[in-house]
C-alpha positions in Angstrom: 61.2 -144.9 100.1 58.5 -143.4 97.9 56.1 -140.5 97.9 52.4 -140.6 98.9 50.0 -140.4 95.9 47.7 -137.8 97.2 49.1 -136.4 100.5 52.3 -134.4 101.3 54.0 -137.5 102.8 56.8 -140.0 102.4 56.1 -143.7 102.5 58.8 -146.0 104.0 58.5 -149.7 103.1 60.4 -152.0 105.5 60.4 -155.6 106.8 60.3 -156.8 110.4 61.9 -160.2 111.1 61.1 -162.1 114.3 63.2 -165.1 115.3 62.8 -167.5 118.2 66.1 -168.7 119.6 66.8 -172.1 121.1 68.5 -172.8 124.4 71.9 -172.6 122.8 71.1 -169.3 121.0 70.6 -170.9 117.7 67.5 -169.7 115.7 64.6 -172.1 116.0 61.7 -170.4 114.2 61.6 -167.2 112.1 58.9 -165.0 110.6 59.0 -161.9 108.3 56.3 -159.2 108.0 56.2 -156.4 105.5 55.3 -153.0 107.0 55.1 -149.4 106.0 55.5 -146.0 107.7 54.0 -142.8 106.5 55.9 -139.6 107.3 53.5 -136.7 106.9 55.0 -133.3 106.0 52.2 -130.8 106.7 54.6 -127.9 106.9 56.0 -128.5 103.4 55.4 -125.5 101.1 57.0 -123.6 98.3 59.3 -121.7 100.8 60.5 -124.8 102.7 64.3 -125.4 102.9 64.4 -128.9 101.4 68.0 -129.7 102.6 67.2 -128.9 106.2 63.9 -130.8 106.1 65.6 -133.9 104.6 68.2 -133.9 107.4 65.4 -133.6 110.0 63.5 -136.6 108.4 66.6 -138.8 108.4 67.6 -137.9 111.9 64.1 -138.5 113.4 63.1 -141.7 111.5 65.3 -144.6 112.6 64.1 -146.7 109.6 66.0 -144.4 107.1 69.7 -144.9 106.9 71.8 -141.7 106.7 73.1 -142.8 103.3 69.6 -142.3 101.9 69.8 -138.5 102.6 70.2 -137.5 98.9 67.3 -139.7 97.9 65.0 -138.2 100.6 66.0 -134.7 99.5 65.1 -135.5 95.9 61.7 -137.0 96.9 61.0 -133.9 99.0 61.9 -131.6 96.1 59.4 -133.5 93.9 56.7 -133.2 96.5 57.3 -129.5 96.8 56.8 -129.0 93.0 54.0 -131.4 92.4 51.1 -129.8 90.6 48.7 -128.2 93.1 45.8 -128.8 90.7 46.0 -132.5 91.4 45.7 -131.9 95.2 43.0 -129.3 94.6 40.8 -131.6 92.5 41.3 -134.6 94.7 38.0 -135.6 96.3 38.3 -135.5 100.0 36.8 -138.7 101.5 35.2 -138.0 104.8 34.6 -141.2 106.8 33.5 -141.5 110.4 36.5 -142.0 112.7 37.3 -145.5 113.9 35.4 -146.4 117.0 37.4 -146.3 120.2 36.5 -147.8 123.6 33.7 -145.7 125.1 33.5 -144.1 128.5 32.7 -146.7 131.1 33.8 -149.7 129.0 37.4 -149.7 130.2 38.6 -152.7 132.2 41.9 -153.3 134.0 42.2 -156.9 133.0 44.0 -157.7 129.8 42.3 -160.3 127.5 44.0 -163.4 126.2 42.8 -165.4 123.2 43.6 -168.6 125.1 41.0 -167.7 127.8 38.1 -167.2 125.4 36.1 -170.1 126.9 36.3 -168.4 130.3 34.9 -165.2 128.9 32.1 -167.1 127.2 31.2 -168.7 130.6 30.7 -165.2 132.0 27.9 -164.6 129.4 25.7 -167.0 131.3 26.0 -165.1 134.6 24.3 -161.9 135.8 24.4 -158.6 133.9 27.7 -157.3 135.5 29.5 -160.5 134.6 28.0 -160.4 131.1 29.4 -156.9 130.7 32.8 -158.0 131.9 32.9 -161.1 129.7 31.8 -159.2 126.6 34.3 -156.4 127.3 37.1 -158.9 127.4 36.0 -160.5 124.1 35.8 -157.0 122.6 39.4 -156.5 123.5 40.2 -159.5 121.4 38.0 -158.5 118.5 39.6 -155.1 118.2 42.7 -156.9 117.0 42.1 -158.0 113.4 44.5 -161.0 113.8 42.0 -162.6 116.3 38.9 -162.3 114.1 39.5 -165.5 112.1 39.9 -167.5 115.3 36.7 -165.9 116.8 34.9 -166.6 113.6 35.4 -170.4 114.1 34.2 -170.2 117.7 30.5 -170.7 117.1 29.8 -171.1 120.8 31.2 -167.6 121.6 29.3 -165.9 118.7 26.1 -167.7 119.4 26.2 -166.8 123.1 26.9 -163.1 122.2 24.0 -163.0 119.7 21.7 -164.6 122.3 22.6 -162.2 125.1 22.2 -159.2 122.8 18.8 -160.4 121.7 17.6 -161.1 125.3 19.2 -158.5 127.4 19.8 -155.4 125.3 17.0 -153.5 127.1 18.4 -154.2 130.5 21.9 -152.7 130.0 23.0 -150.0 127.6 26.6 -150.9 128.3 26.1 -154.6 127.5 24.2 -153.8 124.3 26.9 -151.3 123.2 29.8 -153.7 123.9 28.3 -156.7 122.1 27.3 -154.6 119.0 30.8 -153.3 119.0 32.2 -156.8 118.8 30.0 -157.5 115.7 31.0 -154.1 114.3 34.6 -155.3 114.3 33.5 -158.1 112.0 31.5 -155.8 109.9 34.6 -153.8 109.0 35.5 -156.7 106.6 33.2 -157.6 103.8 34.0 -161.3 104.0 32.5 -161.4 107.5 29.1 -159.8 106.6 27.6 -163.3 106.1 28.3 -164.1 109.7 26.4 -161.0 110.9 23.5 -161.8 108.6 23.4 -165.3 109.9 22.9 -164.1 113.5 20.4 -161.4 112.3 22.4 -158.7 114.0 21.5 -156.1 111.4 17.7 -156.4 112.0 18.3 -156.4 115.8 20.3 -153.2 115.5 17.5 -151.5 113.5 15.1 -152.4 116.4 17.5 -151.1 119.0 18.0 -147.8 117.1 14.2 -147.3 116.7 13.6 -148.1 120.4 16.3 -145.7 121.6 14.9 -142.8 119.4 11.5 -143.3 121.0 13.1 -143.4 124.4 14.9 -140.1 123.6 11.5 -138.5 122.7 10.1 -139.6 126.1 13.1 -138.2 127.9 12.6 -134.9 126.2 8.9 -134.8 127.1 9.7 -135.7 130.7 12.4 -133.1 131.0 10.1 -130.4 129.8 7.4 -131.5 132.2 9.8 -131.4 135.1 11.1 -128.0 134.0 7.6 -126.6 134.4 6.8 -128.5 137.6 10.0 -127.9 139.6 10.0 -124.9 141.8 13.6 -125.2 142.9 16.3 -124.7 140.3 18.6 -127.2 142.0 16.1 -130.0 141.4 15.9 -129.2 137.7 19.7 -129.1 137.4 19.9 -132.5 139.0 17.3 -134.0 136.6 19.2 -132.4 133.7 22.5 -133.9 134.7 20.9 -137.3 134.9 19.5 -136.8 131.5 22.9 -135.8 130.1 24.5 -138.9 131.5 21.8 -141.1 129.9 22.2 -139.2 126.7 26.0 -139.9 126.5 25.5 -143.7 126.9 22.6 -143.7 124.4 24.6 -141.9 121.8 27.5 -144.3 122.2 25.0 -147.1 121.5 23.5 -145.3 118.5 26.9 -144.6 117.1 28.2 -148.2 117.2 24.8 -149.6 115.9 24.6 -147.2 113.0 28.2 -147.7 112.1 27.6 -151.4 111.9 24.5 -150.8 109.7 26.5 -148.5 107.4 29.1 -151.2 106.9 26.4 -153.8 106.1 24.8 -151.3 103.6 27.6 -152.1 101.2 25.3 -154.7 99.7 22.4 -152.9 97.9 20.0 -155.7 98.9 20.7 -155.2 102.6 20.4 -151.4 102.1 16.9 -152.0 100.5 15.9 -154.0 103.6 17.0 -151.1 105.8 15.0 -148.7 103.7 11.9 -150.8 104.1 12.3 -150.6 107.8 12.5 -146.7 107.6 16.2 -146.2 108.1 16.0 -142.7 106.5 13.5 -141.4 109.1 15.6 -142.8 111.9 18.7 -141.1 110.6 17.0 -137.8 110.0 15.6 -137.9 113.6 19.1 -138.4 114.9 20.2 -135.1 113.2 18.8 -133.3 116.3 21.8 -134.4 118.4 24.8 -132.3 119.2 27.5 -135.1 119.3 29.7 -134.2 116.3 31.1 -137.7 115.9 27.6 -139.2 115.8 26.4 -136.5 113.4 29.4 -137.2 111.0 28.3 -140.9 111.0 24.6 -140.1 110.4 25.2 -137.6 107.6 27.7 -140.0 106.0 25.0 -142.7 106.0 22.4 -140.3 104.6 24.8 -139.3 101.9 25.3 -142.9 100.9 21.6 -143.5 100.8 20.9 -140.3 98.8 22.2 -141.6 95.6 19.1 -143.7 95.1 15.9 -142.0 94.0 13.7 -143.7 96.5 15.8 -142.7 99.4 16.0 -139.1 98.1 12.2 -139.0 97.9 12.0 -140.2 101.5 14.3 -137.4 102.6 12.1 -134.9 100.6 9.0 -135.9 102.5 10.5 -135.1 105.9 12.3 -132.0 107.3 15.8 -133.2 106.2 16.9 -129.9 104.6 15.8 -127.8 107.7 17.9 -130.0 110.0 20.9 -130.0 107.6 20.7 -126.2 107.3 21.3 -125.9 111.1 24.7 -127.7 110.6 25.8 -125.1 108.1 28.2 -123.6 109.1 29.7 -125.4 112.0 33.1 -125.5 113.7 33.6 -129.3 113.0 35.3 -129.2 109.6 34.6 -132.9 108.7 30.9 -132.5 109.7 30.6 -129.4 107.6 32.2 -131.0 104.6 30.1 -134.2 104.7 26.9 -132.1 105.2 27.7 -130.0 102.1 28.3 -133.2 100.1 24.9 -134.5 101.2 23.3 -131.2 100.2 25.0 -131.4 96.9 23.5 -134.8 96.2 20.0 -133.5 97.2 20.4 -130.3 95.2 19.8 -132.3 91.9 16.1 -132.3 92.9 14.2 -129.1 92.0 11.9 -129.2 95.0 14.8 -129.7 97.5 16.7 -126.8 95.9 13.6 -124.7 96.5 13.6 -125.8 100.1 17.3 -124.9 100.5 16.5 -121.4 99.5 13.4 -121.2 101.8 15.4 -122.2 104.9 18.0 -119.6 104.2 20.9 -121.6 102.9 21.8 -119.2 100.1 23.6 -116.6 102.2 25.2 -119.3 104.3 26.6 -121.1 101.2 27.7 -117.8 99.8 29.7 -117.1 102.9 31.5 -120.4 102.5 33.0 -119.3 99.2 35.6 -117.7 101.3 36.5 -121.0 103.0 39.2 -122.6 100.9 38.5 -126.1 102.0 34.7 -125.9 101.5 34.6 -123.4 98.5 34.3 -126.0 95.7 31.4 -127.9 97.2 29.5 -124.8 98.2 29.9 -123.4 94.7 28.5 -126.6 93.1 25.4 -126.4 95.3 25.0 -122.7 94.4 25.4 -123.5 90.8 22.5 -126.0 91.0 20.4 -123.3 92.7 21.3 -120.8 90.0 19.8 -123.1 87.3 16.3 -122.1 88.4 15.3 -118.7 87.0 13.2 -117.8 90.0 16.3 -117.9 92.3 18.8 -116.1 90.0 17.7 -112.6 91.2 18.3 -113.5 94.9 22.1 -113.7 94.3 22.1 -110.0 93.7 21.3 -109.4 97.4 24.4 -111.3 98.6 28.1 -110.7 98.1 28.3 -113.7 95.9 28.9 -112.0 92.5 31.8 -109.8 93.7 33.5 -112.9 95.1 33.0 -114.8 91.8 34.4 -111.9 89.8 37.4 -111.8 92.1 37.9 -115.6 91.6 37.7 -115.2 87.8 40.4 -112.5 87.7 42.6 -114.4 90.1 43.0 -117.3 87.7 45.5 -115.4 85.5 46.0 -117.3 82.3 45.1 -120.7 83.8 41.9 -122.4 82.5 38.9 -121.4 84.7 37.3 -124.1 86.7 34.2 -125.5 85.0 32.1 -125.0 88.1 33.1 -121.4 88.5 32.5 -120.3 84.9 29.2 -122.3 84.6 27.9 -120.6 87.7 28.8 -117.2 86.3 27.1 -118.0 83.0 23.9 -118.8 84.8 23.9 -115.7 87.0 24.6 -113.5 84.0 21.2 -114.4 82.6 19.6 -112.1 85.2 19.6 -108.4 84.4 20.4 -107.2 88.0 23.3 -109.7 88.3 24.6 -108.6 84.9 24.6 -104.9 86.1 26.6 -105.9 89.2 29.1 -107.8 87.0 29.7 -104.7 84.8 30.2 -102.4 87.8 33.6 -100.7 87.8 35.8 -102.2 85.1 34.0 -105.6 85.3 33.0 -105.8 81.6 36.3 -104.4 80.5 38.3 -107.0 82.4 36.0 -109.8 81.1 36.4 -108.7 77.5 40.1 -108.3 77.8 40.6 -111.8 79.4 38.2 -113.5 76.9 39.7 -112.0 73.8 43.2 -112.8 75.1 42.5 -116.5 76.0 39.9 -117.1 73.3 37.8 -118.7 76.0 34.3 -119.7 74.6 32.8 -120.2 78.1 33.9 -116.7 79.2 32.5 -115.3 76.0 29.2 -117.1 76.7 29.0 -115.3 80.0 29.6 -112.0 78.2 26.9 -112.9 75.7 24.4 -113.5 78.5 25.3 -110.0 79.9 24.7 -108.5 76.4 21.1 -109.7 76.1 19.8 -107.3 78.8 18.4 -103.9 77.8 19.6 -100.8 79.6 23.1 -99.7 80.7 24.9 -103.0 80.3 24.0 -103.3 76.6 25.2 -99.8 75.8 28.6 -100.5 77.4 29.2 -103.0 74.5 29.4 -100.2 71.9 33.1 -99.8 72.7 33.7 -103.5 72.0 31.8 -104.0 68.7 35.0 -103.8 66.7 36.8 -106.3 68.9 34.0 -108.8 68.6 33.6 -108.4 64.8 37.3 -108.9 64.4 37.0 -112.4 65.9 34.5 -113.5 63.2 36.4 -115.4 60.6 37.2 -118.9 59.3 40.5 -119.1 61.2 39.1 -118.7 64.6 37.8 -121.5 66.9 34.2 -122.2 65.9 32.8 -122.3 69.5 34.4 -118.9 70.2 33.0 -117.5 66.9 29.5 -118.7 67.8 29.6 -116.8 71.1 31.0 -113.6 69.5 28.3 -113.7 66.8 25.6 -114.3 69.5 26.9 -111.3 71.5 26.8 -109.0 68.4 23.3 -110.3 67.5 22.1 -109.1 71.0 23.3 -105.5 70.4 20.0 -104.0 69.2 21.2 -100.5 69.8 19.7 -97.8 67.5 22.9 -95.6 67.4 25.1 -98.5 66.3 26.2 -98.1 62.6 25.9 -101.7 61.4 26.8 -100.7 57.8 30.2 -99.5 58.9 30.8 -102.6 60.9 29.9 -104.9 58.0 32.1 -103.1 55.5 35.0 -102.5 57.9 35.3 -106.2 58.8 34.0 -107.7 55.5 31.3 -109.7 57.3 28.8 -110.1 54.5 30.7 -112.8 52.6 31.2 -114.7 55.8 27.5 -114.5 56.7 26.5 -115.6 53.2 28.9 -118.5 53.0 27.7 -119.8 56.4 24.1 -119.9 55.4 24.6 -122.9 53.1 23.3 -126.1 54.7 26.2 -128.3 55.8 28.7 -125.4 55.6 29.3 -125.5 59.4 27.7 -126.8 62.5 24.1 -126.0 63.0 24.8 -123.8 66.0 27.0 -121.5 64.0 24.5 -121.3 61.1 21.8 -120.4 63.5 23.8 -117.6 65.0 24.5 -116.3 61.5 20.7 -116.2 60.8 20.1 -114.3 64.1 22.9 -111.9 63.3 21.3 -111.2 59.9 18.0 -110.6 61.6 19.5 -108.0 64.0 21.5 -106.2 61.3 18.5 -106.1 58.9 16.8 -103.5 61.1 19.2 -101.0 59.3 18.0 -99.8 55.8 21.4 -99.6 54.3 22.4 -103.1 55.6 19.1 -104.5 54.2 20.1 -103.1 50.8 23.5 -104.8 51.1 21.9 -108.1 51.8 19.5 -107.7 48.9 22.4 -107.2 46.5 24.6 -110.0 48.0 22.1 -112.9 47.4 21.5 -113.6 51.0 17.7 -113.8 50.6 17.8 -116.8 48.2 20.3 -118.5 50.6 17.9 -118.0 53.5 15.1 -119.7 51.5 17.3 -122.6 50.6 18.2 -122.9 54.3 14.5 -122.8 55.2 13.9 -125.7 52.9 16.7 -127.7 54.5 15.8 -126.9 58.1 12.0 -126.9 57.9 11.7 -129.5 60.7 13.7 -127.3 63.1 11.4 -124.8 64.8 14.3 -122.6 66.0 15.7 -122.2 62.5 12.3 -121.6 61.0 11.4 -119.0 63.5 14.6 -117.0 63.1 14.6 -117.2 59.3 10.9 -115.9 59.2 12.0 -113.1 61.6 14.7 -112.1 59.1 12.0 -111.8 56.4 9.9 -109.8 58.8 12.7 -107.3 59.3 13.5 -107.2 55.6 9.9 -106.4 54.4 10.1 -103.0 56.1 12.7 -101.9 53.6 11.9 -101.2 50.0 15.0 -102.9 48.5 14.6 -106.2 50.3 10.8 -106.1 50.2 10.9 -106.1 46.4 13.3 -109.0 46.3 11.3 -111.1 48.7 7.9 -110.4 47.0 8.8 -110.3 43.3 11.9 -112.6 43.0 11.3 -115.3 45.6 8.6 -117.6 46.8 9.1 -116.5 50.4 5.4 -115.3 50.7 4.2 -118.8 49.7 6.4 -120.3 52.4 5.1 -117.9 54.9 1.5 -118.8 54.0 2.2 -122.4 54.6 3.9 -121.6 58.0 0.9 -119.4 59.0 -0.7 -122.6 60.4 2.4 -124.0 62.0 1.9 -125.8 65.3 4.5 -123.5 66.9 2.8 -120.4 68.3 5.9 -118.1 67.9 6.3 -119.0 64.3 2.6 -118.3 63.6 2.9 -114.9 65.2 5.9 -113.8 63.2 4.4 -115.2 59.9 1.1 -113.3 60.5 2.9 -110.1 61.1 5.1 -110.5 58.0 2.2 -111.5 55.7 0.2 -108.5 56.8 3.0 -106.1 55.7 3.4 -108.0 52.4 -0.4 -107.8 51.8 -0.3 -104.1 52.4 2.3 -103.5 49.7 1.3 -106.1 47.1 -2.3 -106.4 46.0 -1.9 -109.8 44.3 -0.3 -111.4 47.4 -2.8 -109.5 49.5 -5.7 -111.3 48.0 -4.1 -114.7 48.3 -3.2 -114.0 52.0 -6.7 -112.7 52.8 -8.3 -115.7 51.1 -6.1 -118.2 52.9 -6.8 -116.6 56.3 -10.5 -116.6 55.6 -10.4 -120.2 54.5 -8.3 -121.2 57.6 -10.3 -119.4 60.2 -13.7 -120.4 58.8 -12.6 -123.9 57.7 -15.2 -125.7 59.9 -18.0 -123.6 58.6 -16.9 -123.9 55.0 -16.6 -127.7 55.3 -20.1 -127.8 56.7 -21.5 -125.7 53.8 -19.6 -127.7 51.2 -20.9 -131.0 52.7 -24.4 -129.7 52.6 -24.1 -128.7 49.0 -22.7 -132.1 48.0 -25.5 -133.9 49.9 -28.1 -131.9 48.0 -26.2 -132.8 44.8 -26.2 -129.2 43.6 -24.7 -128.8 40.2 -22.8 -125.7 41.2 -19.5 -126.5 43.0 -16.9 -124.1 44.4 -14.1 -123.0 42.2 -10.8 -121.5 43.1 -10.1 -120.5 46.7 -9.2 -117.0 45.5 -13.0 -116.4 44.8 -14.1 -117.3 48.3 -14.4 -113.7 49.5 -16.5 -112.8 46.4 -19.1 -115.6 47.2 -22.1 -113.9 48.8 -23.9 -117.3 49.0 -21.4 -118.4 51.7 -22.9 -116.0 54.1 -26.2 -116.6 55.9 -29.0 -114.2 55.1 -30.5 -114.0 58.6 -34.2 -113.4 58.1 -33.6 -110.6 55.7 -31.2 -108.8 58.0 -28.3 -109.5 55.6 -29.0 -108.8 51.9 -28.5 -111.6 49.5 -25.7 -109.8 47.7 -23.6 -109.8 50.9 -23.5 -106.1 51.2 -23.7 -104.8 54.7 -24.4 -101.1 55.5 -22.8 -99.4 58.4 -26.2 -98.6 59.7 -26.7 -102.3 60.4 -24.1 -102.2 63.2 -25.0 -99.1 65.0 -28.1 -97.5 66.6 -28.4 -93.8 67.2 -26.4 -94.2 70.4 -23.6 -96.1 68.7 -24.5 -99.5 70.3 -24.3 -102.7 68.2 -27.7 -104.2 67.5 -28.9 -107.5 66.0 -29.0 -110.8 67.8 -27.5 -112.6 64.8 -24.1 -110.8 64.5 -22.4 -114.1 65.6 -23.3 -115.5 62.2 -21.0 -113.1 60.4 -17.6 -114.4 59.2 -15.0 -111.8 58.5 -11.7 -112.3 56.7 -8.9 -112.8 59.3 -6.5 -109.9 59.1 -9.2 -107.3 58.5 -11.2 -105.0 60.8 -15.0 -105.3 61.0 -15.4 -103.4 57.8 -13.1 -105.2 55.5 -10.1 -102.8 55.9 -6.7 -104.4 56.3 -5.2 -103.6 59.7 -1.8 -101.9 59.6 1.0 -102.6 62.1 1.7 -99.7 64.4 5.1 -101.0 65.4 7.7 -103.8 65.2 8.6 -106.5 67.7 12.1 -106.3 69.0 12.9 -110.0 68.5 11.4 -113.1 66.9 10.1 -114.2 70.3 7.1 -112.1 71.1 5.7 -108.6 71.1 6.4 -105.5 73.2 4.6 -106.1 76.6 2.9 -102.6 76.5 1.1 -103.4 73.2 -1.5 -106.1 73.5 -2.1 -106.7 69.8 -0.3 -105.5 66.7 -3.0 -106.5 64.3 -6.7 -106.2 64.4 -7.4 -109.8 63.5 -5.6 -111.0 66.7 -8.7 -110.4 68.7 -10.6 -112.7 66.5 -8.4 -115.7 67.5 
């Protein structure tokens, strides 16, 4: 006696011995057979009386001797206390139920393997005799012990294949019965060669295709008769006839498709089926109402869906719409296998979009309350939540309250990866984040995260903290708790998320100087700026944190004294190929140049402006933006750097024109060659003198640009080249404000600097 590996059941192994006795009672011939019996214990739970249940099992199962009572009791005790997580995570395999004799196929006569030749003879008679003969052979084939003997009877198999090929259109019962016989062989892989030899698979494909076309004709005919009939009784009679035909057809479809599903174990055979459009046939069959047939069809589609080509075929037809009509449904197995197929298809972006369009989002959300379907539904919803355009739609369902309830019901156990990943995705949307914070939501999340030191839960909190408005201000109460987690003794992944959460808190009323001093964070930040001191993810979060804190004047002064600025330049050297690092470090410089203490260090004691000039032409647009903004502020406060920056911008923006002029000068072999780039703006000869409109000394009077009405005049104004970063009259534009982050400007301000319009 042992326990079942996955179910709540006992497995009893036993032997059956059969002996043939002679005339005198002496044993003549004996045979042993090993068997097993499974005793399922569906009622077993944590409150079950084990002793009583053990006595009941021993009393009712004659195979277990009463002396085994103590052993049975011990096994039941083990089953009762077996970890539920194993059962929870066990993948439930949904397979179509074994085929049973269909309605109308029963026969009073009992088949005997010794009379097989007589049954084969019947296959050469008329249709009724052929149906009787094939039904008797089916009786034999349903017993696996007879399959080997039938396999060697080539006459019988050849006759069956011939009758099916010639007469399947004449009798649905005959076609169903013969396909059922070959289905019995298809249940065993070693017999697939036999079915291929007689080309039964290809014949089944033709039969399925024909029956689907016949179904469409029935539907059309029924609709015509519905419109034509005046008497209701006549229509009811036609409908009953249609239903009878439909039952027989679905029996045929079920056995034929099941045979094809078994043959599809071989990928080469499956490819042949795809080439004959098996996907379209299966999707058409989804219109039926027969639950057993639908389980089979959806199982087949699920098997096919793991290949890209088949998935693309499903995407081209209305597969999702038809599957959506099956969710939810009362048939538990059908619902489960449908969800598993949808999960396979949800890896495709276009099909995810289709799922939302056909209204699956609220249906799947409702299934979160169904314990047996919850996990699969959540996985599909997780895939949908990956797309930013669908995140906001979850706010209009009761999904988020259900997820929050699941989170808090876990106690101190690790949270399921699917659940926390789903929550992390949803928290990236502002409205979702607000719903998560309602009541004591944020308080409970913080309490659980800090207690368990869970990096994924803190990542969810970090996503909530990035949204402006009420959710961000709720974090003021937890700044101290978060800062206390930042240290060398904590788990690095958890520290990364805590740092990221703090870096998101761009709240004006937050006293960052007090936080830095209270928790001694400056040494930690400085030490983790060194290349190789930690994982790149942690170093990057440190840089972002410094950028956020640098908005405060007093904090900027602390950083200037601590030597963080040279450390940032060293890090910039080491990570110059990483756009994310470069952009965030440049943003830190941008924040620091607003403060006198850090601005003096950056301009006078480092080569940061030179790095920024080099990065001004970086291929990354975000880096260029932040560099331009920072350099404009440096140019405003330092005359020497201002000239260099202005010259570089002029040279860059007018590079094509300068190159053309220089080439012309070289072609004419003029003795005068250009000197240092810093003199470019003092070179009046680089400007065209347009027919005397522009004086040769390069001076331009304001009167040139305006008439008495203030309109610009002159057809040659496009010849003028101005230094980038200046307005039209050579004055350096000044920034009216500061961007909130390194990733873009405030949406209500189109440009920060005058030169932006010249790009």
